[in-house]
C-alpha positions as CSV (number, residue, x, y, z in Angstrom):
1,M,29.0,-71.1,-51.5
2,K,28.2,-68.1,-49.9
3,T,30.7,-66.6,-47.3
4,P,28.4,-66.0,-44.1
5,I,28.8,-62.4,-42.4
6,P,30.4,-62.0,-39.6
7,R,28.3,-61.1,-36.2
8,F,29.5,-57.9,-35.5
9,S,28.7,-55.2,-32.6
10,P,26.3,-52.7,-34.6
11,L,27.9,-49.4,-36.5
12,D,27.2,-46.6,-35.1
13,P,26.9,-43.2,-37.9
14,G,26.4,-40.8,-34.9
15,S,30.1,-41.8,-34.4
16,S,33.0,-39.2,-35.5
17,E,34.8,-42.3,-36.3
18,P,34.2,-42.6,-40.3
19,I,31.9,-45.9,-41.0
20,Y,35.2,-47.4,-42.9
21,R,36.8,-46.8,-40.2
22,Q,34.6,-48.5,-37.4
23,L,34.3,-51.4,-39.9
24,Y,38.2,-52.3,-40.3
25,W,38.3,-52.3,-36.4
26,R,35.0,-54.9,-36.1
27,F,37.5,-57.0,-38.7
28,R,40.4,-56.7,-36.9
29,E,38.6,-57.6,-33.6
30,A,37.1,-60.9,-35.4
31,I,40.1,-62.1,-36.4
32,A,41.9,-61.8,-33.0
33,N,39.0,-63.5,-31.4
34,G,39.9,-66.3,-34.0
35,V,35.9,-65.3,-35.4
36,L,37.7,-65.3,-38.5
37,G,40.6,-67.5,-38.7
38,P,44.0,-67.5,-41.2
39,G,43.0,-68.4,-44.4
40,E,39.3,-67.9,-43.8
41,R,37.7,-66.6,-46.8
42,V,35.3,-62.9,-45.9
43,P,32.4,-62.0,-47.8
44,A,32.4,-60.5,-51.0
45,A,32.6,-56.5,-50.9
46,R,29.3,-56.4,-53.1
47,A,27.8,-59.0,-51.0
48,L,28.7,-57.1,-47.6
49,A,27.5,-53.8,-48.8
50,K,24.4,-55.2,-49.6
51,E,24.2,-57.0,-46.4
52,L,25.1,-54.0,-44.2
53,G,23.4,-51.5,-46.6
54,L,26.7,-49.3,-46.9
55,A,28.0,-47.8,-50.4
56,R,30.6,-50.7,-51.7
57,G,33.3,-47.4,-51.5
58,T,33.0,-48.2,-48.1
59,I,33.8,-51.7,-47.6
60,D,36.5,-51.3,-50.7
61,A,38.0,-48.5,-47.9
62,A,38.1,-50.9,-45.1
63,Y,39.3,-54.0,-47.1
64,S,42.2,-52.0,-48.8
65,L,43.2,-50.6,-45.2
66,L,43.4,-54.5,-43.6
67,T,45.2,-55.8,-46.8
68,S,47.6,-53.1,-46.6
69,E,48.1,-53.8,-43.2
70,G,48.5,-57.0,-43.2
71,Y,45.4,-58.4,-42.6
72,L,43.7,-59.8,-45.3
73,Q,44.7,-61.0,-49.0
74,A,43.3,-60.6,-52.2
75,R,43.3,-63.7,-54.1
76,G,42.2,-62.5,-57.3
77,Q,38.4,-64.5,-58.5
78,A,39.0,-66.6,-55.4
79,G,38.2,-64.0,-53.5
80,T,39.9,-62.1,-50.1
81,I,40.7,-64.2,-47.5
82,V,42.3,-63.7,-44.0
83,T,46.3,-63.8,-44.2
84,P,47.2,-67.3,-43.8
85,D,50.1,-67.4,-41.4
86,I,48.7,-64.2,-39.6
87,P,50.0,-64.3,-35.6
88,I,46.9,-64.5,-33.7
89,Q,47.2,-61.7,-30.8
90,P,45.1,-61.8,-27.3
91,T,42.0,-59.6,-27.7
92,A,43.4,-57.2,-25.3
93,A,46.4,-56.4,-27.3
94,I,44.1,-55.2,-30.0
95,R,43.7,-51.4,-30.7
96,T,39.4,-50.7,-30.3
97,P,37.5,-48.0,-31.3
98,D,36.7,-46.7,-28.6
99,S,40.6,-47.1,-27.3
100,S,42.3,-45.8,-30.5
101,P,44.0,-42.6,-30.2
102,S,42.7,-41.0,-33.5
103,V,39.0,-41.4,-32.1
104,R,37.4,-38.6,-30.1
105,H,35.2,-41.0,-28.0
106,Q,33.6,-40.1,-24.7
107,P,32.0,-42.4,-22.3
108,E,27.9,-42.0,-22.2
109,T,26.4,-39.4,-20.4
110,L,24.5,-40.6,-17.6
111,P,21.1,-39.2,-16.3
112,F,21.7,-37.3,-13.4
113,Q,25.1,-36.6,-14.7
114,M,27.2,-34.2,-11.9
115,G,29.0,-31.4,-13.0
116,L,27.9,-30.9,-16.3
117,P,26.1,-27.9,-18.2
118,A,23.0,-28.0,-20.9
119,L,25.2,-29.5,-23.7
120,D,22.3,-30.2,-25.7
121,A,21.7,-26.4,-25.5
122,F,25.4,-25.2,-26.6
123,P,25.8,-22.9,-29.6
124,K,28.1,-25.4,-31.5
125,K,27.1,-23.2,-34.5
126,V,28.1,-19.9,-33.4
127,W,31.5,-21.7,-31.3
128,A,32.7,-23.6,-34.7
129,Q,32.3,-20.1,-36.9
130,I,34.3,-18.6,-34.1
131,G,36.6,-21.7,-34.2
132,A,37.3,-21.5,-37.8
133,R,38.0,-17.9,-38.0
134,C,40.8,-18.6,-35.0
135,V,42.6,-21.3,-37.1
136,R,42.5,-19.4,-40.3
137,S,43.9,-16.1,-38.8
138,T,46.6,-17.8,-36.5
139,R,50.0,-16.4,-37.2
140,A,53.2,-17.9,-36.9
141,Q,53.9,-16.4,-33.3
142,D,50.8,-17.3,-32.1
143,M,52.0,-21.2,-32.8
144,A,55.0,-20.5,-30.3
145,N,54.8,-21.3,-26.2
146,P,52.0,-19.9,-24.9
147,S,52.5,-17.4,-22.2
148,A,52.0,-18.8,-18.8
149,H,49.6,-15.9,-17.8
150,G,47.2,-16.6,-20.3
151,L,45.8,-14.9,-23.4
152,Q,46.2,-11.0,-23.0
153,S,43.0,-10.7,-25.0
154,L,41.1,-13.9,-23.0
155,R,42.8,-11.9,-19.5
156,T,40.8,-9.0,-20.7
157,A,37.7,-10.6,-21.6
158,I,37.2,-11.6,-18.1
159,A,38.2,-8.6,-16.2
160,T,35.0,-6.9,-18.1
161,Y,32.9,-9.3,-17.5
162,L,33.8,-9.8,-13.9
163,Q,33.1,-6.1,-13.8
164,V,29.2,-6.0,-14.6
165,S,28.6,-9.2,-13.3
166,R,29.8,-10.7,-10.6
167,G,31.2,-7.0,-9.0
168,I,34.6,-7.4,-9.0
169,A,37.4,-5.0,-9.8
170,C,40.2,-6.1,-11.5
171,S,43.0,-5.2,-14.5
172,P,43.8,-8.4,-16.5
173,A,47.5,-8.4,-15.2
174,Q,45.5,-9.6,-11.8
175,I,44.0,-12.3,-14.0
176,F,46.1,-15.8,-14.2
177,I,44.6,-18.5,-16.9
178,T,44.6,-21.8,-15.7
179,A,43.7,-25.7,-16.8
180,G,40.9,-26.1,-14.1
181,Y,40.0,-25.7,-10.9
182,R,42.4,-28.1,-9.2
183,D,45.1,-26.4,-11.5
184,T,44.0,-22.8,-9.8
185,L,43.8,-24.2,-6.0
186,S,47.4,-25.7,-6.9
187,L,48.9,-22.4,-8.1
188,I,47.6,-20.3,-5.2
189,A,49.1,-23.2,-2.9
190,H,52.3,-22.9,-4.7
191,A,52.6,-19.4,-4.9
192,L,51.1,-18.6,-1.0
193,L,51.4,-21.5,1.4
194,K,53.7,-24.3,1.8
195,A,53.6,-27.8,3.6
196,G,52.5,-27.5,7.0
197,D,50.1,-24.8,6.5
198,R,46.5,-24.8,8.1
199,V,43.8,-24.4,5.5
200,L,40.1,-24.4,6.6
201,I,37.4,-26.1,4.7
202,E,33.7,-26.2,4.3
203,D,32.0,-29.3,5.6
204,P,30.6,-30.8,4.0
205,G,32.4,-30.0,0.9
206,Y,34.0,-30.5,-2.2
207,P,36.4,-33.9,-1.9
208,P,39.0,-33.0,-3.8
209,T,40.1,-29.7,-2.6
210,R,41.0,-31.6,0.5
211,Q,42.2,-34.1,-1.3
212,L,44.7,-31.5,-3.4
213,L,45.8,-29.8,-0.2
214,E,46.7,-33.0,1.4
215,H,48.8,-34.5,-1.6
216,L,50.5,-31.0,-1.3
217,H,50.9,-31.5,2.9
218,I,49.1,-28.7,4.1
219,Q,46.6,-29.6,7.0
220,T,43.0,-29.0,6.6
221,V,40.5,-28.1,9.1
222,A,37.1,-29.1,8.6
223,L,34.5,-26.7,10.1
224,P,30.5,-27.1,9.7
225,V,27.8,-25.4,7.5
226,D,24.5,-24.8,7.9
227,H,21.5,-22.5,6.4
228,D,23.7,-19.4,6.2
229,G,26.9,-21.1,5.2
230,L,30.1,-22.2,6.9
231,Q,30.5,-21.3,10.7
232,L,33.5,-19.8,12.0
233,P,34.3,-21.1,15.2
234,A,34.4,-18.2,18.3
235,Q,37.3,-15.8,18.3
236,G,40.6,-17.5,20.0
237,S,39.4,-20.9,18.9
238,D,42.2,-23.3,18.0
239,A,40.8,-23.8,14.8
240,L,41.1,-20.3,13.5
241,Q,45.2,-20.2,13.6
242,A,44.8,-21.2,9.8
243,Q,47.1,-19.7,6.9
244,A,43.9,-20.3,4.6
245,A,40.2,-20.8,4.2
246,V,38.3,-22.2,1.0
247,V,34.7,-21.4,0.9
248,T,31.7,-21.6,-1.9
249,P,29.8,-18.5,-0.9
250,A,27.4,-18.3,-4.3
251,H,26.1,-21.9,-4.2
252,Q,27.9,-23.8,-1.0
253,S,29.0,-27.2,-2.5
254,P,27.0,-29.3,-2.0
255,L,24.5,-28.1,-0.2
256,C,23.8,-25.1,-2.3
257,V,23.0,-22.7,0.5
258,S,24.5,-19.1,0.3
259,L,27.2,-17.6,2.7
260,S,24.9,-14.8,4.4
261,L,26.5,-11.0,4.9
262,P,27.2,-11.3,8.1
263,R,29.4,-15.0,8.0
264,R,31.0,-12.9,5.0
265,L,31.8,-10.2,6.5
266,E,33.0,-12.1,9.7
267,L,35.0,-14.4,7.2
268,L,37.1,-11.6,5.8
269,G,37.3,-9.6,9.1
270,W,39.2,-13.1,10.3
271,A,41.4,-12.7,7.1
272,S,42.6,-9.1,7.9
273,R,43.3,-9.8,11.2
274,Q,44.9,-13.4,10.9
275,Q,46.8,-12.1,7.8
276,A,45.3,-14.9,6.5
277,W,44.2,-15.8,2.7
278,I,40.0,-16.7,1.6
279,I,40.0,-18.9,-1.6
280,E,36.7,-17.8,-3.2
281,D,35.5,-21.0,-5.4
282,D,32.6,-19.4,-7.9
283,Y,31.9,-22.5,-9.7
284,D,28.5,-21.6,-10.8
285,G,27.6,-18.3,-9.5
286,E,25.9,-17.5,-12.5
287,Y,23.1,-19.3,-11.9
288,R,20.5,-18.2,-9.3
289,Y,17.0,-18.7,-9.8
290,V,15.2,-16.9,-6.9
291,S,16.9,-13.7,-7.9
292,R,19.7,-11.9,-9.1
293,P,22.9,-13.7,-8.9
294,L,24.8,-12.4,-5.8
295,P,27.8,-10.3,-5.7
296,A,31.0,-12.1,-5.2
297,L,32.7,-12.6,-2.0
298,K,35.8,-10.8,-3.6
299,S,33.2,-7.7,-4.5
300,L,33.8,-6.9,-0.7
301,D,37.2,-7.7,-0.1
302,R,39.1,-4.4,0.9
303,D,42.3,-5.9,2.3
304,G,43.4,-7.6,-0.4
305,R,42.6,-11.2,1.2
306,V,40.4,-12.8,-1.0
307,L,41.5,-15.1,-4.2
308,Y,38.4,-15.1,-6.7
309,S,38.5,-19.3,-8.0
310,G,36.3,-18.9,-11.6
311,T,35.8,-21.6,-14.2
312,F,34.2,-22.1,-18.0
313,S,33.4,-25.5,-16.8
314,K,29.8,-24.6,-16.2
315,V,28.8,-21.8,-18.1
316,L,30.5,-23.7,-21.2
317,F,31.7,-26.6,-21.0
318,P,34.0,-28.9,-19.2
319,G,36.3,-30.2,-22.1
320,L,37.6,-26.9,-22.4
321,R,39.8,-27.4,-19.3
322,L,40.2,-23.8,-18.8
323,A,39.7,-21.7,-15.8
324,Y,41.3,-18.6,-14.1
325,A,42.3,-17.1,-11.0
326,V,41.9,-13.3,-9.8
327,V,45.0,-12.4,-7.8
328,P,45.6,-9.4,-5.5
329,Q,47.4,-6.7,-6.9
330,E,50.0,-7.1,-4.6
331,Q,50.5,-10.4,-4.9
332,V,51.0,-10.6,-8.6
333,E,54.6,-11.0,-9.1
334,R,54.6,-13.8,-6.5
335,F,52.3,-15.7,-8.8
336,Q,54.1,-14.7,-12.5
337,Q,56.8,-16.6,-10.3
338,A,54.7,-19.7,-9.3
339,S,53.3,-20.0,-12.9
340,Q,56.6,-20.0,-14.7
341,T,57.7,-22.4,-12.4
342,F,54.8,-25.0,-11.6
343,R,52.8,-25.4,-14.0
344,S,52.1,-25.4,-17.8
345,S,49.7,-23.6,-20.4
346,C,46.6,-23.6,-21.6
347,P,46.5,-23.6,-25.6
348,E,46.0,-20.2,-26.8
349,L,43.9,-21.3,-29.9
350,T,41.5,-22.4,-26.8
351,Q,41.5,-18.9,-24.9
352,A,41.1,-17.1,-28.5
353,I,38.2,-18.8,-29.5
354,V,36.7,-18.1,-25.5
355,A,38.0,-14.6,-25.6
356,T,36.3,-14.1,-29.0
357,F,32.8,-15.7,-27.9
358,M,33.0,-13.2,-24.9
359,T,33.9,-10.2,-26.4
360,E,31.4,-10.5,-29.2
361,G,28.6,-11.2,-26.9
362,H,27.8,-14.6,-27.0
363,F,28.6,-15.6,-23.8
364,A,26.4,-13.1,-21.8
365,R,23.9,-14.5,-24.2
366,H,24.7,-17.8,-23.6
367,I,24.3,-17.3,-19.7
368,Q,20.8,-15.5,-19.9
369,R,19.6,-18.6,-21.9
370,M,21.1,-21.1,-19.6
371,R,20.0,-19.4,-16.1
372,K,16.3,-19.8,-18.1
373,L,16.6,-23.3,-18.9
374,Y,18.0,-24.5,-16.1
375,S,15.3,-22.6,-13.9
376,E,12.8,-24.6,-16.1
377,R,14.6,-27.9,-15.8
378,R,14.8,-27.9,-12.0
379,A,11.3,-27.3,-11.9
380,F,9.9,-30.0,-13.9
381,T,12.7,-32.2,-12.7
382,V,11.5,-31.8,-8.9
383,A,8.0,-32.1,-10.1
384,G,8.8,-35.1,-11.8
385,L,10.7,-37.0,-9.2
386,N,7.9,-35.7,-6.2
387,K,5.5,-37.1,-8.2
388,V,6.6,-40.8,-8.4
389,L,8.8,-40.9,-5.1
390,G,6.1,-38.9,-3.2
391,N,7.4,-38.8,0.9
392,R,10.1,-41.7,0.3
393,V,12.1,-39.0,-0.3
394,H,12.4,-34.8,0.1
395,I,14.4,-32.4,-1.8
396,D,15.9,-29.3,-0.5
397,A,14.5,-26.0,-2.0
398,N,17.6,-24.1,-3.3
399,P,18.1,-20.9,-4.3
400,G,20.1,-21.9,-7.4
401,G,23.5,-23.9,-8.6
402,M,23.0,-26.9,-11.3
403,H,22.1,-30.3,-8.6
404,L,19.5,-31.5,-6.7
405,I,19.8,-32.9,-2.8
406,L,17.3,-36.1,-2.7
407,R,17.3,-36.6,1.3
408,L,16.6,-40.3,1.9
409,G,14.8,-41.5,5.2
410,N,15.9,-44.3,7.1
411,Q,15.3,-46.9,4.8
412,M,18.7,-47.4,2.4
413,T,21.9,-45.7,3.0
414,D,22.9,-43.0,0.6
415,W,25.5,-45.3,-0.5
416,E,24.2,-48.4,-0.3
417,L,21.2,-46.7,-3.5
418,V,24.5,-45.2,-5.3
419,E,25.9,-48.4,-5.8
420,R,22.8,-49.9,-6.9
421,M,21.9,-46.4,-9.2
422,R,25.0,-46.7,-10.7
423,Q,24.9,-50.6,-12.1
424,D,21.1,-49.6,-13.4
425,G,22.8,-46.7,-15.3
426,L,22.6,-43.8,-13.5
427,F,24.2,-41.2,-12.1
428,A,24.2,-40.0,-8.0
429,E,26.8,-39.1,-5.9
430,A,26.6,-39.5,-1.8
431,L,26.2,-37.0,0.0
432,S,27.4,-38.5,3.0
433,E,31.1,-39.0,0.9
434,W,31.3,-35.2,1.3
435,S,31.5,-35.1,4.8
436,L,34.0,-35.7,7.8
437,L,32.0,-34.6,10.5
438,G,29.8,-36.2,13.0
439,E,26.6,-37.4,12.0
440,K,26.9,-37.6,8.3
441,P,24.0,-36.2,6.2
442,S,22.6,-39.0,4.1
443,G,21.1,-37.9,0.6
444,L,21.5,-38.0,-3.2
445,L,23.5,-35.2,-4.9
446,L,22.0,-35.4,-8.7
447,G,22.7,-33.2,-11.9
448,F,19.3,-31.9,-13.5
449,A,21.0,-29.8,-16.3
450,N,20.5,-32.3,-18.8
451,I,17.1,-33.7,-17.8
452,T,14.5,-32.3,-20.7
453,S,11.4,-32.8,-19.9
454,Q,8.9,-33.9,-16.7
455,A,8.3,-37.1,-18.5
456,S,11.9,-38.1,-18.6
457,A,12.3,-37.1,-15.0
458,E,9.5,-39.2,-13.7
459,Q,10.7,-42.4,-16.0
460,L,14.2,-41.7,-13.8
461,G,12.3,-41.5,-11.0
462,E,10.7,-44.8,-11.2
463,R,14.1,-46.6,-11.4
464,I,14.8,-44.5,-8.2
465,L,11.8,-46.0,-6.7
466,A,12.0,-49.7,-7.9
467,L,15.9,-49.3,-6.6
468,L,14.5,-48.2,-3.1
469,E,13.0,-51.5,-3.0
470,P,14.8,-54.2,-0.8
471,A,16.8,-56.7,-2.3
472,G,15.4,-60.2,-3.1
């Protein structure tokens, strides 16, 4: 009698997990779930290979691993069976392929995912070649504890890049490599602020900024943003009695407006008079589509009051967990002390790969390509959504950035539509959730960097349109 083939979830040939390991996990799950009971015969390797369209060696490798771990027993001509006295564990205790520490597996990227660059356009081949070279050239001293300040070659490459592209004159000594924006903000807070200090933030604004500062027992004072950026209150206002301000001048997060020159000078004047700090979060300043990218606020700083926060998450990819801070020359020693005390270092191999990627010219070329690509993807995403949604929404005409803002009418709250979209496998964030002041704006924040055609945008628009209809 032919042994029935167990019903497995589909194998994924595109996964980084080898097929024999996928099969191994599926057998373990089947045994844990009771689909294959103790003493039950499993399909012959030849039959299973034919059924699944796999090589016989792949099945043998999976069976061999299961046998060595005691899940299966080979009985010669009697075939292979599930170990008769095997204790059945609860399903939750079985490590599936998705939770195995040996497998690099990430959840599927959702349409309109925020914060993701165009992953399909990243030069992976060049990156892999540089990575292999950096690994081969690793010396014994490179394997020791990395510098808390960052790899010298990367700091030098960043200083050169900022001088050319963002108008910031700085030395490598002023640059501190961090593990992302939150790490940068935490470093600045530990170096320059203390519990009970007050920090001005934008409203609407990036929620993690407020959350991190409040976690450090630093008070946040929300100030409104209009079409010219952050609005400072009139001189003499109690709100101005703060030790720092966090701003996103190039593309305000999330409204994407740019801080106007008069507002920039006003903010710098306030910092100079108050002896306060300005933390400039320049998370995607390279991506402006109506003109050349604006110089950084830091480029106008003459009194050493601006701390510049840059990141590789948007211009390369967020999986790097690599960012940096540029601090005033007079504060370098204080930041060196804070780095040694409060934070760990980023892997030097990753830093070496990024440094080589920059010094060989790949970084600048990649940004130029992405600026052109994002301009195209932004245009056909707007066209596709407008064609389907028509007057149901209004899309803000922003000069740059990597996301769109869809303004909603009174038909539905933004958080309600976001919940419906997530249930339908679409990503969105509610604009109202980014605001603390007054009447909260209603809208959707949608990333467009990974929308590859107008047809795709139209199809996604149809799904949003269906979700805008009243339930029931």
